[in-house]
PLY file of the C-alpha trace (Angstrom):
ply
format ascii 1.0
element vertex 472
property float x
property float y
property float z
element edge 471
property int vertex1
property int vertex2
end_header
-15.38 68.40 -10.86
-13.08 66.81 -8.31
-12.21 68.64 -5.11
-10.12 71.65 -6.22
-6.81 72.52 -4.62
-6.93 76.27 -5.36
-9.86 78.66 -5.35
-9.66 81.93 -7.27
-12.25 84.52 -6.21
-13.24 87.37 -8.53
-15.53 90.07 -7.14
-17.21 92.09 -9.88
-19.87 94.70 -10.46
-20.67 96.06 -13.91
-17.46 94.63 -15.25
-18.50 93.76 -18.83
-15.33 95.42 -20.20
-13.01 92.97 -18.44
-14.99 89.93 -17.25
-14.46 87.82 -20.38
-10.72 88.45 -20.36
-10.58 87.58 -16.67
-12.40 84.29 -17.19
-10.16 83.43 -20.16
-7.06 84.29 -18.19
-7.94 81.70 -15.54
-8.90 79.12 -18.21
-5.60 79.65 -20.05
-3.66 78.81 -16.88
-4.38 75.18 -17.82
-4.51 74.24 -14.18
-6.80 71.27 -13.59
-6.97 71.64 -9.75
-8.86 74.93 -9.73
-12.21 76.52 -9.18
-13.02 80.05 -10.29
-15.61 81.66 -8.02
-17.15 84.81 -9.51
-19.18 86.89 -7.09
-21.26 89.46 -8.96
-22.85 92.30 -7.02
-26.02 92.48 -9.10
-24.57 94.00 -12.27
-26.86 95.97 -14.54
-24.69 95.62 -17.64
-23.80 92.44 -19.62
-21.51 90.99 -16.96
-23.85 88.18 -15.90
-24.70 87.23 -19.50
-21.02 86.77 -20.20
-20.50 84.73 -17.01
-23.40 82.41 -17.91
-21.96 81.63 -21.32
-18.61 80.46 -19.88
-20.12 78.76 -16.82
-22.24 76.59 -19.13
-19.07 75.36 -20.86
-16.55 75.17 -17.99
-17.50 73.36 -14.82
-14.68 74.91 -12.77
-16.58 78.20 -12.81
-18.81 78.83 -9.80
-20.80 82.03 -9.68
-23.52 83.98 -7.85
-25.14 87.32 -8.58
-26.76 89.27 -5.77
-26.48 92.63 -4.15
-23.61 93.00 -1.66
-22.12 95.57 0.68
-19.02 96.19 -1.43
-15.87 94.43 -2.55
-14.92 93.02 0.88
-18.37 91.51 1.28
-18.14 89.92 -2.15
-14.73 88.43 -1.35
-16.04 87.08 1.95
-18.97 85.45 0.09
-16.44 83.83 -2.21
-14.45 82.51 0.70
-17.66 80.94 2.05
-18.16 79.12 -1.26
-14.49 78.06 -1.70
-13.60 74.38 -1.55
-9.85 74.70 -2.24
-7.26 74.78 0.53
-5.36 77.53 -1.25
-6.92 80.74 -2.45
-6.20 83.91 -4.44
-8.17 87.04 -5.25
-8.25 88.11 -8.92
-10.00 91.41 -9.54
-11.92 91.49 -12.78
-9.55 94.00 -14.44
-6.30 92.24 -13.38
-4.68 89.09 -14.79
-2.10 86.44 -14.04
1.07 85.69 -15.93
1.01 82.34 -17.80
1.24 79.18 -15.69
1.28 81.04 -12.39
-1.36 78.86 -10.74
0.51 75.63 -11.48
3.68 77.28 -10.16
1.94 78.34 -6.95
0.45 74.90 -6.35
3.90 73.43 -6.64
5.26 75.88 -4.05
2.46 75.17 -1.53
3.23 71.40 -1.52
6.23 72.06 0.75
4.79 74.80 2.99
3.40 74.66 6.46
-0.14 75.92 7.04
-1.03 78.77 7.05
1.42 80.30 4.58
1.28 83.44 2.42
3.31 83.45 -0.76
4.02 86.69 -2.61
5.46 87.43 -6.06
6.01 90.56 -8.11
3.30 92.52 -9.92
3.44 94.53 -13.14
1.66 97.89 -12.79
0.14 98.71 -16.20
-1.25 101.88 -17.80
-4.36 102.26 -19.94
-2.56 100.62 -22.88
-1.33 97.64 -20.82
2.22 98.97 -20.92
4.33 98.40 -17.81
4.76 101.53 -15.68
6.79 99.75 -13.05
7.17 96.42 -11.29
6.07 96.11 -7.69
8.63 93.99 -5.73
7.53 93.55 -2.11
10.78 92.01 -0.79
10.25 92.67 2.90
7.08 91.22 4.42
7.68 91.29 8.18
4.95 93.09 10.12
7.24 95.87 11.35
8.71 96.28 7.89
5.31 96.91 6.40
4.45 99.32 9.18
7.34 101.49 8.05
5.23 102.38 5.03
5.08 101.46 1.33
7.68 104.10 0.28
10.28 102.38 2.45
9.20 98.75 2.07
6.71 98.30 -0.81
3.50 96.41 0.01
2.25 93.74 -2.39
0.42 96.11 -4.73
-2.29 93.78 -5.94
-3.85 90.47 -4.99
-3.01 88.94 -8.32
0.53 88.54 -7.01
-0.12 86.66 -3.73
-1.86 83.46 -2.53
-2.48 81.90 0.83
-4.02 78.98 2.74
-7.68 79.62 3.08
-7.37 78.45 6.76
-5.62 81.75 7.42
-9.05 83.35 7.71
-9.82 81.06 10.66
-7.03 82.89 12.50
-7.41 86.46 11.34
-11.06 86.68 10.34
-12.62 87.77 7.02
-11.95 90.90 4.96
-13.24 93.98 6.78
-16.44 95.16 5.15
-16.05 98.70 6.49
-12.69 99.08 4.69
-13.88 100.44 1.36
-10.41 101.33 -0.01
-7.72 99.63 2.07
-9.14 96.17 2.67
-6.11 94.53 1.07
-3.64 96.57 3.16
-5.62 95.73 6.32
-5.73 92.03 5.35
-1.96 91.89 4.71
-1.09 93.49 8.05
-3.20 90.87 9.79
-2.00 88.03 7.57
1.76 88.54 8.04
1.32 88.31 11.82
-0.25 84.82 11.64
1.09 83.27 8.41
4.55 82.14 7.37
5.46 84.50 4.51
7.50 83.60 1.45
8.63 86.05 -1.24
9.51 84.93 -4.77
11.31 87.31 -7.13
9.00 86.36 -10.05
6.23 88.32 -11.81
2.95 86.63 -11.07
0.32 89.29 -11.50
-0.67 92.32 -13.52
-2.62 95.32 -12.19
-4.17 97.93 -14.42
-4.18 101.59 -13.39
-6.88 103.43 -15.38
-9.45 106.13 -14.89
-12.51 104.94 -12.97
-10.80 102.54 -10.59
-10.58 103.17 -6.84
-6.79 103.15 -6.97
-6.72 105.74 -9.74
-9.19 107.93 -7.90
-7.11 107.86 -4.73
-3.94 108.59 -6.62
-5.18 111.59 -8.63
-7.09 112.99 -5.68
-3.95 112.85 -3.53
-5.75 110.73 -0.92
-3.92 107.43 -1.40
-1.20 108.19 1.16
-3.80 109.48 3.64
-5.80 106.26 3.46
-2.75 104.00 3.69
-1.31 105.96 6.61
-4.57 105.79 8.54
-4.45 101.95 8.47
-0.74 101.90 9.39
-1.22 104.26 12.33
-3.96 102.00 13.64
-1.68 98.96 13.69
1.38 100.87 14.94
-0.57 101.75 18.09
-0.56 98.05 19.03
3.26 97.74 18.97
5.42 97.46 22.04
7.35 100.60 22.96
10.59 99.18 21.57
9.10 98.14 18.28
7.21 101.39 17.96
10.45 103.34 18.48
12.18 101.20 15.88
9.47 101.73 13.27
9.25 105.50 13.78
13.04 105.82 13.85
13.25 104.21 10.41
10.47 106.50 9.14
12.20 109.59 10.53
15.53 108.46 9.12
14.17 108.11 5.62
12.35 111.43 5.73
15.45 113.25 6.81
17.74 111.33 4.48
15.57 112.16 1.47
14.88 115.79 2.38
18.35 116.94 3.38
20.84 117.61 0.64
23.77 118.65 2.87
25.68 115.48 3.64
27.72 116.54 6.67
24.89 117.79 8.86
23.37 115.17 11.21
19.92 115.87 12.57
19.18 112.39 13.77
19.52 111.38 17.41
19.18 107.80 18.72
15.84 106.25 17.71
15.57 108.78 14.88
14.22 111.70 16.92
14.91 114.98 15.12
16.12 117.75 17.35
13.36 119.98 18.67
14.63 123.14 16.97
14.54 121.49 13.58
11.06 120.08 14.18
9.69 123.47 15.25
11.17 125.10 12.16
9.56 122.49 9.96
6.12 123.09 11.54
6.49 126.84 11.00
7.55 126.28 7.40
4.56 123.96 6.75
2.15 126.55 8.10
3.71 129.28 5.95
3.48 127.01 2.89
-0.16 126.25 3.55
-1.01 129.95 3.79
0.98 130.80 0.76
-0.83 128.18 -1.32
-4.22 129.39 -0.12
-3.27 132.94 -1.05
-2.15 131.88 -4.58
-5.38 129.99 -5.22
-7.51 132.94 -4.03
-5.64 135.34 -6.32
-6.70 133.33 -9.38
-3.61 134.41 -11.27
-1.57 131.99 -13.43
0.58 129.66 -11.29
3.79 128.37 -12.71
5.96 126.05 -10.60
9.69 125.27 -10.92
10.23 122.06 -8.97
13.49 121.29 -7.22
14.66 124.89 -7.37
15.54 127.27 -4.53
16.85 130.42 -6.17
14.35 132.21 -8.32
15.58 132.50 -11.96
12.45 133.30 -13.94
9.89 136.00 -13.56
6.40 134.64 -13.05
7.62 131.27 -11.69
7.50 130.01 -8.11
10.33 127.79 -6.85
9.31 124.62 -4.97
11.76 122.67 -2.87
12.20 121.24 0.61
15.16 123.47 1.34
14.93 126.83 3.00
14.87 129.71 0.53
12.35 128.24 -1.92
9.15 130.19 -2.55
7.14 127.16 -1.58
8.71 124.65 0.77
7.51 121.11 0.04
8.86 117.59 0.27
8.37 116.43 -3.28
8.23 112.77 -2.26
4.75 113.33 -0.85
1.43 114.52 -2.41
1.54 118.14 -3.60
-0.94 120.12 -1.52
-2.68 121.68 -4.47
-6.22 120.88 -5.62
-7.00 119.26 -8.97
-6.56 121.33 -12.13
-5.06 124.53 -10.67
-1.51 124.90 -12.08
-0.75 126.43 -15.48
2.81 125.10 -16.03
5.33 122.93 -14.20
9.04 122.85 -14.93
11.93 120.86 -13.46
15.60 120.89 -14.36
17.81 117.95 -13.32
15.44 116.93 -10.56
13.82 113.63 -11.59
17.09 111.67 -11.52
17.21 112.21 -7.73
14.10 110.11 -7.17
13.88 106.30 -6.86
11.48 104.99 -9.45
8.44 104.69 -7.19
8.80 108.26 -6.00
9.47 109.47 -9.54
6.27 107.96 -10.86
4.28 109.28 -7.91
5.64 112.81 -8.38
4.80 112.72 -12.13
1.26 111.56 -11.34
0.93 114.45 -8.84
2.16 116.96 -11.47
-0.40 115.69 -13.97
-3.12 115.81 -11.32
-2.59 119.50 -10.36
-2.04 120.82 -13.86
-4.96 122.43 -15.61
-6.25 120.69 -18.76
-3.87 121.79 -21.47
-1.21 122.71 -18.92
2.38 121.90 -19.81
4.96 119.86 -17.96
8.44 120.81 -19.17
11.46 118.90 -18.01
15.17 118.50 -18.48
17.23 115.56 -17.20
20.86 114.42 -17.57
21.49 112.37 -20.69
22.93 109.08 -19.40
23.65 107.95 -22.92
26.65 110.32 -23.06
28.30 108.56 -20.18
27.40 105.05 -21.35
28.91 105.80 -24.75
32.01 107.10 -22.98
32.44 103.71 -21.37
32.62 102.01 -24.77
34.34 104.89 -26.59
36.34 106.92 -24.12
38.34 108.62 -26.84
36.98 112.16 -27.38
35.01 112.21 -24.12
35.56 115.52 -22.44
36.01 114.55 -18.74
36.43 118.06 -17.46
33.24 119.15 -19.15
31.02 116.19 -18.27
32.35 115.16 -14.87
32.53 118.49 -13.10
31.79 117.25 -9.58
35.11 116.27 -8.06
33.55 114.61 -5.04
31.32 112.40 -7.27
34.03 111.43 -9.79
36.68 108.92 -8.83
38.38 107.49 -11.88
39.87 104.04 -11.90
38.58 102.79 -15.28
35.99 103.69 -17.91
33.18 102.22 -15.81
33.50 105.26 -13.50
31.99 107.43 -16.23
28.81 105.38 -15.73
29.24 105.42 -11.95
29.38 109.20 -12.06
25.99 109.69 -13.73
24.35 106.70 -12.04
25.17 107.59 -8.45
26.55 111.19 -8.29
27.87 110.73 -4.75
24.61 109.00 -3.64
22.47 111.81 -5.14
21.25 110.06 -8.26
18.71 107.15 -8.28
17.60 106.99 -11.90
19.18 107.29 -15.38
17.42 108.53 -18.55
17.93 108.48 -22.23
15.59 110.14 -24.75
13.47 107.01 -25.25
12.99 106.18 -21.53
12.02 109.78 -20.65
9.30 109.94 -23.29
7.92 106.50 -22.43
7.65 107.36 -18.73
5.85 110.62 -19.45
3.48 108.82 -21.81
2.70 106.04 -19.38
1.94 108.51 -16.61
-0.70 109.90 -18.91
0.72 113.07 -20.41
-0.40 113.80 -23.98
1.54 115.10 -26.98
4.81 114.02 -25.29
7.85 114.93 -27.33
11.41 116.06 -27.17
11.87 119.85 -27.27
14.66 122.22 -28.05
16.75 124.04 -25.47
14.88 127.14 -24.31
17.26 129.93 -23.18
14.43 131.60 -21.26
13.77 128.42 -19.32
16.75 126.07 -19.30
20.22 126.50 -17.87
22.88 127.20 -20.44
25.50 125.53 -18.28
23.72 122.17 -18.61
22.83 122.41 -22.30
25.60 120.02 -23.38
24.44 117.17 -21.09
20.67 117.45 -21.03
17.57 115.91 -22.56
14.57 118.26 -22.96
11.00 117.10 -23.18
7.44 118.43 -22.78
4.07 116.82 -22.09
0.52 118.19 -21.92
-2.28 117.31 -19.58
0 1
1 2
2 3
3 4
4 5
5 6
6 7
7 8
8 9
9 10
10 11
11 12
12 13
13 14
14 15
15 16
16 17
17 18
18 19
19 20
20 21
21 22
22 23
23 24
24 25
25 26
26 27
27 28
28 29
29 30
30 31
31 32
32 33
33 34
34 35
35 36
36 37
37 38
38 39
39 40
40 41
41 42
42 43
43 44
44 45
45 46
46 47
47 48
48 49
49 50
50 51
51 52
52 53
53 54
54 55
55 56
56 57
57 58
58 59
59 60
60 61
61 62
62 63
63 64
64 65
65 66
66 67
67 68
68 69
69 70
70 71
71 72
72 73
73 74
74 75
75 76
76 77
77 78
78 79
79 80
80 81
81 82
82 83
83 84
84 85
85 86
86 87
87 88
88 89
89 90
90 91
91 92
92 93
93 94
94 95
95 96
96 97
97 98
98 99
99 100
100 101
101 102
102 103
103 104
104 105
105 106
106 107
107 108
108 109
109 110
110 111
111 112
112 113
113 114
114 115
115 116
116 117
117 118
118 119
119 120
120 121
121 122
122 123
123 124
124 125
125 126
126 127
127 128
128 129
129 130
130 131
131 132
132 133
133 134
134 135
135 136
136 137
137 138
138 139
139 140
140 141
141 142
142 143
143 144
144 145
145 146
146 147
147 148
148 149
149 150
150 151
151 152
152 153
153 154
154 155
155 156
156 157
157 158
158 159
159 160
160 161
161 162
162 163
163 164
164 165
165 166
166 167
167 168
168 169
169 170
170 171
171 172
172 173
173 174
174 175
175 176
176 177
177 178
178 179
179 180
180 181
181 182
182 183
183 184
184 185
185 186
186 187
187 188
188 189
189 190
190 191
191 192
192 193
193 194
194 195
195 196
196 197
197 198
198 199
199 200
200 201
201 202
202 203
203 204
204 205
205 206
206 207
207 208
208 209
209 210
210 211
211 212
212 213
213 214
214 215
215 216
216 217
217 218
218 219
219 220
220 221
221 222
222 223
223 224
224 225
225 226
226 227
227 228
228 229
229 230
230 231
231 232
232 233
233 234
234 235
235 236
236 237
237 238
238 239
239 240
240 241
241 242
242 243
243 244
244 245
245 246
246 247
247 248
248 249
249 250
250 251
251 252
252 253
253 254
254 255
255 256
256 257
257 258
258 259
259 260
260 261
261 262
262 263
263 264
264 265
265 266
266 267
267 268
268 269
269 270
270 271
271 272
272 273
273 274
274 275
275 276
276 277
277 278
278 279
279 280
280 281
281 282
282 283
283 284
284 285
285 286
286 287
287 288
288 289
289 290
290 291
291 292
292 293
293 294
294 295
295 296
296 297
297 298
298 299
299 300
300 301
301 302
302 303
303 304
304 305
305 306
306 307
307 308
308 309
309 310
310 311
311 312
312 313
313 314
314 315
315 316
316 317
317 318
318 319
319 320
320 321
321 322
322 323
323 324
324 325
325 326
326 327
327 328
328 329
329 330
330 331
331 332
332 333
333 334
334 335
335 336
336 337
337 338
338 339
339 340
340 341
341 342
342 343
343 344
344 345
345 346
346 347
347 348
348 349
349 350
350 351
351 352
352 353
353 354
354 355
355 356
356 357
357 358
358 359
359 360
360 361
361 362
362 363
363 364
364 365
365 366
366 367
367 368
368 369
369 370
370 371
371 372
372 373
373 374
374 375
375 376
376 377
377 378
378 379
379 380
380 381
381 382
382 383
383 384
384 385
385 386
386 387
387 388
388 389
389 390
390 391
391 392
392 393
393 394
394 395
395 396
396 397
397 398
398 399
399 400
400 401
401 402
402 403
403 404
404 405
405 406
406 407
407 408
408 409
409 410
410 411
411 412
412 413
413 414
414 415
415 416
416 417
417 418
418 419
419 420
420 421
421 422
422 423
423 424
424 425
425 426
426 427
427 428
428 429
429 430
430 431
431 432
432 433
433 434
434 435
435 436
436 437
437 438
438 439
439 440
440 441
441 442
442 443
443 444
444 445
445 446
446 447
447 448
448 449
449 450
450 451
451 452
452 453
453 454
454 455
455 456
456 457
457 458
458 459
459 460
460 461
461 462
462 463
463 464
464 465
465 466
466 467
467 468
468 469
469 470
470 471
């Protein structure tokens, strides 16, 4: 074949389930200026047999099969074989959207070298249904150092491409980075390359049991690994930049944990006053000891998330605010081991989380529930307020818009504003269909709507709520 313009590298080991689909996905891009380099790590299944079949028919496929030192080593071998000036990494279980490679080649025609171009990525469940779309809008080095929950990272290499000459400046993928080689690469890349973000879906990443990402997520170790890499790079910042990064992090932590609007705990550069910090440390230690005690007791553990005041016998309230039985910031991994909680319940909590945090919290709930454990939830029914926009006659404003500070009426659109924003408290709207789909895609089984339970649910919210249940 002629000299290719773009090299796609696929590292694989025992990937017979996905390798054929991966090869076909690149073929179906119908991009003539391409080579597909497949680096097999000495698979013991049928991976190599499948590669041989397609390599015999398509001369753009280049492949080797030999033992390696892991995924980073395999990618570096692929870089050594690459002849294109532009490259991308396509993991065997991921795939591109149609015509992405032609689109990318067109973009690179006008870019200086080295450049890094990034698009959006669909995050898929076991059934290839979209759980959410990763949109890494901010790609500056200091923006990424603020962390993925403030500025999302590119979630998967199927959504970014770069000049291969970038590696001459930043070096190869780090072999000793077993889990975070992509995060480490991106943090080095954005310091040396010109970055360009395109609000287009280019890649698809599968989350399923058996992958490294899934393991880190369900084990609660994903944040720990990401943070360890971020901390390493933050240490190299100048004092001013370091203060800026940590001030943003502190600001977001306080903003998302405090519910009282008129209390300001943030000083210049985001430093929280010492008294507050000491109280937080004391609360964290108490929470840790309380959880250890609960686990040693070996009695049933039922958690009510987002609640402070205890309503139900046999249930422990969990919230960031003082007064809860267990004080936790629900945006972060729940400090419980796998399979230890009997039931989890939340009432009008999930709507307060941006989508990324919402999905993460639900994954955490599923992780800590025992097999067969139930997750019961109620959320506001946004459909009521949307229907009021189109049919305001008969809508009981006093009943459905009880928060005076959150409801400012100018026209019917303010019924929607009320439920969508709730004085900056709401981040997500639900109807019956969306709630069930989200619970299913997170991996709960036997997901269904349920009836109002007077022993569990609040009577005062019965008229505006959706009730659902899922099982681990």
